[in-house]
C-alpha positions in Angstrom: 84.2 140.4 149.7 83.8 138.8 146.3 80.4 137.4 145.4 80.0 133.6 144.8 77.4 134.3 142.1 78.8 134.4 138.5 75.9 135.3 136.2 75.8 133.7 132.8 75.5 137.1 131.0 78.8 138.2 132.6 80.5 135.0 131.5 79.0 135.2 128.0 80.4 138.8 127.6 83.7 137.7 129.0 84.1 134.8 126.5 82.9 137.0 123.6 85.6 139.6 124.4 88.3 136.9 124.6 87.2 135.4 121.3 86.9 138.6 119.4 89.8 140.5 121.0 88.0 143.7 122.0 84.9 145.1 123.6 83.9 146.7 120.3 84.1 143.4 118.4 82.3 141.5 121.2 79.3 143.7 121.3 77.5 142.4 118.2 78.3 138.8 119.2 76.3 139.1 122.4 73.7 141.6 120.9 74.6 144.4 123.3 76.3 147.8 123.2 79.9 148.2 123.9 79.2 150.1 127.1 76.9 147.2 128.2 79.6 144.7 127.5 82.1 146.8 129.5 79.6 147.0 132.4 79.2 143.2 132.4 83.0 142.7 132.5 83.2 145.1 135.4 80.5 143.3 137.3 82.3 139.9 136.7 85.6 141.3 138.0 83.8 142.7 141.1 82.3 139.3 141.7 85.6 137.5 141.2 87.5 140.1 143.2 90.3 140.5 140.7 90.7 141.7 137.1 90.1 139.1 134.4 91.3 141.2 131.5 94.2 143.7 131.0 94.6 146.1 128.2 97.6 145.2 125.9 99.2 147.3 123.3 96.8 146.2 120.6 94.0 144.3 122.3 92.7 143.0 125.6 94.8 140.2 127.2 93.8 137.7 129.9 95.2 138.0 133.4 96.2 134.9 135.3 92.7 135.0 136.9 91.1 135.3 133.5 93.1 132.3 132.1 91.9 130.3 135.1 88.3 131.3 134.7 88.0 130.9 130.9 87.7 127.1 130.5 85.1 127.1 133.3 83.1 129.9 131.7 83.1 128.0 128.3 81.9 124.8 130.0 79.1 126.6 132.0 77.8 128.3 128.9 77.9 125.0 126.9 76.1 123.1 129.7 73.5 125.9 129.9 72.8 125.7 126.2 72.5 121.9 126.2 70.1 122.2 129.3 67.8 124.6 127.4 67.7 122.3 124.4 66.9 119.3 126.5 64.1 121.1 128.4 62.6 122.6 125.3 62.7 119.3 123.5 64.2 121.0 120.5 67.2 119.1 119.2 69.6 121.0 117.0 69.2 120.4 113.3 70.5 121.9 110.1 73.8 121.9 108.3 77.3 123.3 109.1 79.8 123.9 106.3 83.2 123.3 107.8 86.6 123.7 106.3 90.0 122.4 107.5 93.5 121.7 106.0 94.5 118.0 105.7 97.2 118.3 108.4 94.8 119.5 111.1 91.9 117.2 110.2 92.9 113.9 111.7 94.9 115.2 114.7 92.6 118.0 115.9 89.2 117.9 114.2 88.4 114.2 114.6 87.8 114.3 118.4 85.7 117.4 118.0 83.5 115.9 115.4 83.1 112.7 117.4 81.9 114.6 120.4 79.6 116.9 118.4 78.0 114.0 116.6 77.2 112.3 119.9 75.5 115.5 121.2 73.8 116.7 118.0 73.0 113.8 115.8 70.5 115.9 113.8 73.1 118.3 112.5 74.7 117.5 109.1 78.4 118.4 108.8 79.6 119.3 105.3 83.4 119.0 105.4 85.9 120.6 102.9 89.6 119.8 103.2 91.6 122.5 101.6 94.6 124.7 102.4 94.2 127.7 104.7 95.0 130.1 101.8 91.7 128.8 100.2 89.7 128.5 103.3 90.1 132.0 104.7 88.6 133.8 101.7 85.8 131.2 101.5 84.8 132.0 105.0 84.9 135.7 104.2 82.7 135.1 101.2 80.2 133.2 103.4 80.8 130.0 101.4 81.8 128.2 104.6 80.4 128.7 108.1 83.5 127.7 110.1 87.1 126.9 109.2 90.1 125.7 111.2 93.1 127.5 109.6 96.7 128.7 110.0 95.9 132.4 110.3 97.9 134.8 108.1 97.6 137.7 110.5 96.9 138.4 114.2 93.3 139.0 115.4 91.8 137.0 112.6 89.3 134.6 114.1 89.7 133.0 117.5 93.2 131.8 118.3 93.3 128.2 119.5 97.0 127.2 119.8 100.3 127.3 118.0 101.6 124.5 115.8 105.4 124.2 115.1 106.7 124.0 111.6 109.5 121.4 111.0 111.8 120.3 108.2 111.2 116.6 107.2 113.2 114.2 105.1 113.6 110.5 104.3 116.6 109.0 106.0 117.2 106.5 103.2 117.8 109.3 100.7 119.3 112.1 102.7 118.1 114.8 100.3 119.3 117.4 102.8 122.9 116.8 101.8 122.4 117.9 98.2 123.4 121.3 96.8 121.4 123.3 96.1 118.9 121.9 98.6 115.9 120.3 96.8 112.7 121.5 98.5 109.0 120.5 98.1 106.8 123.6 98.5 103.2 124.2 99.1 101.3 126.6 96.9 102.2 130.3 96.4 100.9 132.3 99.4 101.3 129.4 101.8 102.7 130.5 105.2 104.8 127.3 105.3 106.3 128.2 101.9 107.0 131.8 103.0 108.7 130.7 106.3 110.9 128.1 104.5 112.1 130.6 101.9 112.8 133.3 104.5 114.7 130.9 106.8 116.9 129.5 104.0 117.6 133.0 102.7 118.6 134.1 106.2 120.9 131.1 106.5 122.4 131.8 103.1 121.8 128.2 101.9 121.0 127.8 98.2 117.9 125.9 97.4 115.8 124.8 94.4 112.0 124.1 94.4 111.7 120.8 92.7 108.1 120.0 93.6 104.9 122.0 94.1 101.8 120.6 95.7 98.9 122.2 97.6 98.1 118.9 99.4 99.7 117.1 102.3 99.7 113.8 100.4 101.7 115.4 97.6 104.3 116.8 100.1 104.6 113.4 101.7 105.0 111.7 98.4 107.9 114.0 97.4 109.7 113.4 100.7 109.1 109.7 100.9 110.4 109.2 97.4 113.6 111.0 98.2 112.9 113.8 95.8 113.1 116.6 98.3 112.8 117.8 101.9 109.7 119.7 102.9 108.3 121.9 105.6 105.3 120.4 107.4 103.3 121.1 110.6 104.7 118.9 113.4 101.3 117.2 113.9 101.3 115.9 110.3 104.7 114.2 110.2 104.2 110.4 109.8 106.4 108.0 111.8 108.5 107.0 108.8 110.0 110.4 108.2 112.8 112.2 110.0 112.4 115.6 111.6 115.5 117.6 110.5 117.3 120.5 112.2 120.5 122.5 112.4 122.7 119.3 112.5 121.3 118.7 109.0 122.3 122.2 107.8 118.7 123.5 108.0 117.5 126.7 109.8 115.0 126.8 112.6 111.4 127.6 111.7 108.6 129.4 113.4 105.1 128.4 114.5 101.7 128.6 112.9 98.9 130.3 114.8 95.9 128.0 114.4 92.5 129.7 114.7 88.9 129.0 114.1 87.1 131.5 111.7 83.4 132.1 111.5 81.4 133.7 108.7 79.2 136.7 109.3 76.3 135.0 107.7 76.4 132.2 110.3 75.7 134.5 113.2 72.6 133.4 115.2 72.7 129.9 113.7 72.3 127.6 116.7 74.1 124.6 115.0 77.1 126.8 114.1 77.0 128.3 117.6 77.3 124.8 119.1 80.1 123.6 116.8 82.1 126.8 117.2 81.8 126.6 121.0 82.9 123.0 121.0 85.9 123.7 118.8 87.1 126.5 121.1 86.3 124.5 124.2 88.2 121.4 123.0 91.2 123.0 121.2 91.9 126.3 123.0 95.1 125.9 125.0 96.3 128.1 127.8 
């Protein structure tokens, strides 16, 4: 019969494996060997009475039981960390260098930062708003501790959710009717730019890049002025613009995988630990 006692070490190993994607990658995160992490997962599954992880073609996947357990595990670990801080009388302090693109900042990051500030008033947040193409290498160079990004490849960072890409235009100008299609594009290397170009090429619709900008504000200015249509994340489309689709002669687009990245240099930094945990706990979706 399954045990009712779920030890924190088991839950910590479980969350580390989910976040890193493998037993090997999880081992340094919890300061244990791969075999020790494997043993803790096995004990957790024995206690639960069912598998929480299954081996996929490239990495470990959550079972239905694992998906049900994960948010509870994150909450228990976060509560445990806060309890230790309260008992020890040592409030978190220091600085966290955080990066986020403009389109994710207001919609997704604002509630996280509000909650974090209420819990850890002694931690200073240094926020940089830049595109994911800039943020990813900055995290890899240890110039940022954390970044919320559209990840360019699978297994980079901890996947939080998927964000749809959409075509947008201003109804008053109907730029989508022009030939060739006038398009505002993000910087070279942008995932949104790549997806837009590939989708238009697959449809066989001629287009012309009439505006380049690496900022969300610049993209919106081009669309609102009637200069072009653009590809934006769904969360960043303001009320005044129209989401376009096949009836406007535009091809369907894909989704961005939004992940949180963490630098190697920030490991064992309690302030970064706390913010990273809160980002995942708040934004990770089933």
